[in-house]
C-alpha positions in Angstrom: 0.0 0.0 0.0 2.9 2.3 0.7 4.3 1.7 -2.7 1.0 2.4 -4.4 0.7 5.7 -2.5 4.3 6.5 -3.4 3.6 5.7 -7.0 0.6 8.0 -7.1 2.7 10.8 -5.6 5.4 10.2 -8.2 2.9 10.3 -11.0 1.5 13.6 -9.6 5.0 15.1 -9.3 5.8 14.0 -12.9 2.6 15.7 -14.1 3.5 18.8 -12.1 7.1 18.9 -13.5 5.8 18.3 -17.0 3.2 21.2 -16.6 5.9 23.5 -15.2 8.3 22.5 -18.0 5.7 23.2 -20.7 4.8 26.5 -19.1 8.5 27.5 -19.1 9.0 26.3 -22.6 5.9 28.3 -23.7 7.2 31.4 -22.0 10.6 31.1 -23.6 9.0 30.5 -27.0 6.9 33.6 -26.6 9.8 35.7 -25.5 11.9 34.5 -28.4 9.1 35.3 -30.8 8.8 38.8 -29.4 12.6 39.3 -29.8 12.5 37.9 -33.3 9.5 40.2 -34.2 11.4 43.3 -32.9 14.4 42.2 -34.9 12.4 41.5 -38.0 10.5 44.8 -37.8 13.8 46.7 -37.4 15.3 44.9 -40.3 12.2 45.5 -42.5 12.3 49.2 -41.7 15.9 49.2 -42.9 15.3 47.1 -46.0 11.8 47.8 -47.1 11.1 51.4 -46.0 14.7 51.5 -45.7 16.0 52.2 -49.1 15.3 55.7 -47.9 16.7 55.0 -44.4 19.5 57.2 -43.1 21.5 54.1 -42.4 21.7 53.1 -46.1 22.5 56.7 -47.2 25.3 56.8 -44.7 26.6 53.4 -45.9 26.8 54.6 -49.5 28.3 58.0 -48.6 30.9 56.5 -46.2 32.0 53.5 -48.2 31.6 54.4 -51.9 35.3 54.6 -52.3 35.8 51.0 -51.2 33.3 49.9 -53.9 35.3 52.0 -56.4 38.6 50.4 -55.3 37.1 47.0 -55.7 35.6 47.7 -59.1 38.6 49.5 -60.6 41.0 46.9 -59.3 38.9 44.2 -60.9 38.8 46.0 -64.2 42.5 46.8 -64.1 43.2 43.1 -63.2 41.2 41.9 -66.1 43.0 44.2 -68.5 46.4 43.2 -67.2 45.6 39.5 -67.5 44.4 40.0 -71.1 47.5 42.0 -72.0 49.7 39.4 -70.3 48.1 36.5 -72.1 48.0 38.3 -75.4 51.8 38.5 -75.7 53.4 36.4 -78.3 53.7 32.8 -77.2 51.7 33.2 -74.0 48.4 31.8 -75.1 49.9 29.0 -77.2 51.9 27.8 -74.2 48.8 27.2 -72.0 47.8 23.7 -73.0 48.5 21.9 -69.7 48.4 22.8 -66.0 52.2 22.9 -65.8 52.4 25.3 -68.8 49.6 27.5 -67.3 51.5 27.8 -64.0 54.7 28.6 -65.9 52.9 31.3 -67.9 51.5 32.8 -64.7 54.8 33.0 -63.0 56.8 34.2 -66.0 54.5 37.0 -67.1 54.7 40.2 -65.1 51.4 41.4 -66.5 49.6 38.2 -65.4 51.1 38.6 -62.0 50.1 42.2 -61.9 46.5 41.2 -62.9 46.4 38.6 -60.1 47.7 41.2 -57.6 45.1 43.7 -58.7 42.4 41.0 -58.2 43.7 40.4 -54.7 43.5 44.1 -54.0 39.9 44.2 -55.3 39.0 41.2 -53.2 40.3 42.8 -50.0 38.4 46.0 -50.8 35.2 43.9 -51.4 35.6 42.2 -48.1 35.9 45.6 -46.5 32.7 46.6 -48.3 30.8 43.6 -47.1 31.9 44.1 -43.5 30.4 47.6 -43.6 27.4 47.6 -46.0 24.3 45.6 -46.7 25.0 43.0 -49.4 21.7 43.9 -51.2 22.9 47.5 -51.5 26.6 46.9 -52.4 26.4 43.9 -54.8 24.7 45.6 -57.7 27.6 48.1 -58.0 29.8 45.2 -59.0 27.9 45.3 -62.3 30.1 48.4 -63.0 32.7 45.8 -63.9 30.8 44.8 -67.0 30.5 48.4 -68.1 34.1 49.4 -67.4 35.6 46.2 -68.9 33.6 46.9 -72.1 34.8 50.5 -72.3 38.5 49.5 -71.7 38.1 46.7 -74.2 36.8 49.1 -76.8 39.0 52.1 -76.3 42.2 50.6 -74.8 42.4 47.1 -76.3 40.8 48.0 -79.6 38.1 45.3 -79.5 34.9 45.5 -81.5 31.8 45.5 -79.4 28.5 44.9 -81.2 25.4 47.2 -80.8 23.5 44.4 -78.9 26.2 44.3 -76.3 26.1 48.1 -75.9 22.4 47.8 -75.4 22.9 45.3 -72.6 25.5 47.6 -71.0 23.0 50.4 -71.1 20.5 48.2 -69.3 23.1 47.4 -66.7 23.8 51.1 -66.2 20.1 51.8 -65.8 19.9 49.1 -63.1 22.9 50.5 -61.3 21.3 54.0 -61.3 18.1 52.6 -59.9 19.9 50.9 -57.1 21.9 54.1 -56.3 18.8 56.3 -56.4 16.9 53.9 -54.1 19.5 54.8 -51.5 19.0 58.5 -51.7 15.2 59.0 -52.1 
């Protein structure tokens, strides 16, 4: 009889502990939801109503030069790589991995291009640590525009009208992203 009474008490305590645990878990879940909702509301204000937010304007104004360093380094790197691989004998020698590595380490322009890429990557990492990705990333499309201009006017390449039309669309997109930060 003692064991039956003890068993009933144990069952009651289990139910009580379970109810208490459920209540605590419910409280924690509600608290976490409130925290998440505050975070989500603040983030939405920054992102949605926030193309006009002072924070985004400040990001662009403070860090535009990092985007410029990243883009110009990328364009200069592409140009140096193209010039380095356009030298007589450079492109013909790249038919195996060993010859590719040899070409890389024996061409000063290819090394310069890789160094400029490294500089651009460091600048981009600095941009990402300071700006919203959705705001910064579209500015990388300037690479397409500037590479086309360098190819036409510096390397003497022919660029068809359809490609120029695509570049114009890219420019329009970049302007829209930039304007969304200042309205």
